[in-house]
C-alpha positions as a Markdown table, in Angstrom:
| # | Residue | x | y | z |
|---|---|---|---|---|
| 1 | Met | 4.0 | 71.1 | -115.3 |
| 2 | Leu | 7.2 | 70.6 | -116.6 |
| 3 | Gln | 7.7 | 68.6 | -119.6 |
| 4 | Ile | 10.2 | 67.6 | -122.6 |
| 5 | Lys | 10.5 | 67.3 | -126.2 |
| 6 | Thr | 12.8 | 65.8 | -128.0 |
| 7 | Val | 13.4 | 66.4 | -131.8 |
| 8 | Phe | 15.8 | 64.3 | -133.9 |
| 9 | Phe | 17.8 | 65.4 | -137.1 |
| 10 | Ser | 20.1 | 64.8 | -139.1 |
| 11 | Arg | 21.1 | 67.9 | -140.8 |
| 12 | Ile | 21.5 | 71.5 | -139.4 |
| 13 | Ser | 19.0 | 72.7 | -141.5 |
| 14 | Asp | 16.4 | 70.0 | -140.3 |
| 15 | Met | 17.0 | 70.9 | -136.5 |
| 16 | Asp | 16.0 | 74.6 | -137.5 |
| 17 | Ser | 12.8 | 73.8 | -138.9 |
| 18 | Ser | 11.9 | 70.8 | -136.6 |
| 19 | Val | 13.1 | 72.8 | -133.5 |
| 20 | Asn | 11.1 | 75.9 | -134.7 |
| 21 | Glu | 8.2 | 74.3 | -135.5 |
| 22 | Phe | 7.3 | 72.8 | -132.2 |
| 23 | Leu | 8.9 | 76.1 | -130.4 |
| 24 | Ser | 5.8 | 77.9 | -132.4 |
| 25 | Thr | 3.1 | 75.5 | -130.8 |
| 26 | Ile | 4.0 | 76.8 | -127.4 |
| 27 | Glu | 3.9 | 80.1 | -125.9 |
| 28 | Ser | 7.1 | 81.9 | -125.0 |
| 29 | Glu | 6.9 | 82.2 | -121.4 |
| 30 | Cys | 6.4 | 78.3 | -121.0 |
| 31 | Phe | 9.8 | 77.8 | -122.9 |
| 32 | Lys | 12.3 | 76.7 | -120.0 |
| 33 | Asp | 15.5 | 75.6 | -121.6 |
| 34 | Ile | 16.7 | 73.7 | -124.9 |
| 35 | Arg | 20.0 | 71.2 | -124.9 |
| 36 | Ile | 21.3 | 70.6 | -128.6 |
| 37 | Glu | 23.3 | 67.3 | -128.8 |
| 38 | Asp | 24.4 | 65.2 | -131.7 |
| 39 | Gly | 21.7 | 64.5 | -133.6 |
| 40 | Tyr | 19.0 | 65.7 | -131.6 |
| 41 | Ala | 17.6 | 68.6 | -129.3 |
| 42 | Val | 16.0 | 68.5 | -125.9 |
| 43 | Ile | 13.3 | 71.3 | -125.5 |
| 44 | Met | 12.3 | 71.6 | -121.9 |
| 45 | Tyr | 8.9 | 73.8 | -121.4 |
| 46 | Glu | 6.0 | 74.2 | -119.2 |
| 47 | Ser | 2.7 | 73.0 | -119.7 |
| 48 | Lys | -0.6 | 74.8 | -118.8 |
| 49 | Glu | -3.3 | 72.9 | -117.0 |
| 50 | Ser | -6.4 | 73.8 | -119.0 |
| 51 | Trp | -8.3 | 73.6 | -115.6 |
| 52 | Lys | -6.5 | 76.6 | -114.2 |
| 53 | Gly | -8.6 | 79.7 | -114.4 |
| 54 | Arg | -11.9 | 77.7 | -114.2 |
| 55 | Met | -14.8 | 77.9 | -112.1 |
| 56 | Cys | -16.5 | 75.3 | -109.9 |
| 57 | Ala | -19.5 | 75.8 | -112.0 |
| 58 | Asp | -17.5 | 74.3 | -114.9 |
| 59 | Cys | -16.9 | 71.2 | -112.9 |
| 60 | Gln | -18.4 | 67.6 | -113.2 |
| 61 | Tyr | -18.5 | 67.4 | -109.4 |
| 62 | Trp | -20.3 | 70.6 | -108.6 |
| 63 | Asp | -23.9 | 70.2 | -107.9 |
| 64 | Asp | -26.5 | 73.4 | -107.1 |
| 65 | Gly | -29.4 | 70.8 | -106.7 |
| 66 | Asn | -31.0 | 71.5 | -110.0 |
| 67 | Ser | -31.8 | 75.1 | -108.8 |
| 68 | Ser | -31.7 | 77.7 | -111.3 |
| 69 | Asp | -31.3 | 80.7 | -108.9 |
| 70 | Ser | -28.7 | 79.0 | -106.5 |
| 71 | Val | -25.0 | 81.0 | -106.5 |
| 72 | Ser | -23.9 | 78.0 | -104.3 |
| 73 | Gly | -23.8 | 74.4 | -104.3 |
| 74 | Ile | -21.9 | 71.3 | -102.9 |
| 75 | Cys | -18.5 | 69.7 | -104.3 |
| 76 | His | -19.3 | 66.0 | -104.6 |
| 77 | Glu | -15.7 | 65.3 | -104.7 |
| 78 | Cys | -13.9 | 67.7 | -102.0 |
| 79 | Gly | -17.1 | 67.9 | -99.8 |
| 80 | Gly | -18.5 | 71.1 | -98.9 |
| 81 | Arg | -20.3 | 74.3 | -100.1 |
| 82 | Arg | -18.7 | 76.2 | -103.1 |
| 83 | Arg | -19.7 | 79.3 | -104.5 |
| 84 | Phe | -19.9 | 78.5 | -108.3 |
| 85 | Asn | -17.7 | 81.5 | -108.6 |
| 86 | Cys | -15.0 | 79.6 | -106.9 |
| 87 | Lys | -11.7 | 78.7 | -108.3 |
| 88 | Ala | -11.2 | 75.4 | -109.6 |
| 89 | Cys | -9.3 | 73.1 | -107.5 |
| 90 | Asp | -6.7 | 70.1 | -108.7 |
| 91 | Arg | -9.8 | 67.8 | -109.0 |
| 92 | Phe | -11.2 | 69.5 | -111.6 |
| 93 | Lys | -13.2 | 67.7 | -113.9 |
| 94 | Asp | -14.6 | 69.4 | -117.2 |
| 95 | Val | -18.4 | 69.1 | -117.8 |
| 96 | Arg | -17.8 | 69.0 | -121.4 |
| 97 | Glu | -15.8 | 65.9 | -120.9 |
């Protein structure tokens, strides 16, 4: 998801430290663009969704029917049978939440 961060500053030295501080919190491939105006900088970056790369078995909607040896279950949000290691869909809801 594309997002922006606005950093305000009164001096150039403040701009350097503020912008660099924010840039250190994101991965370099997430950075898209930066625009510097009088008194502020707008940084455009892409945030990574935490659920991408997760599996169905890590989702609150996945149900294996309380079977310890089952490799498949039912998704109560999308419907249908899913294997435990299927990639999470965009309706993913972490079991730890």
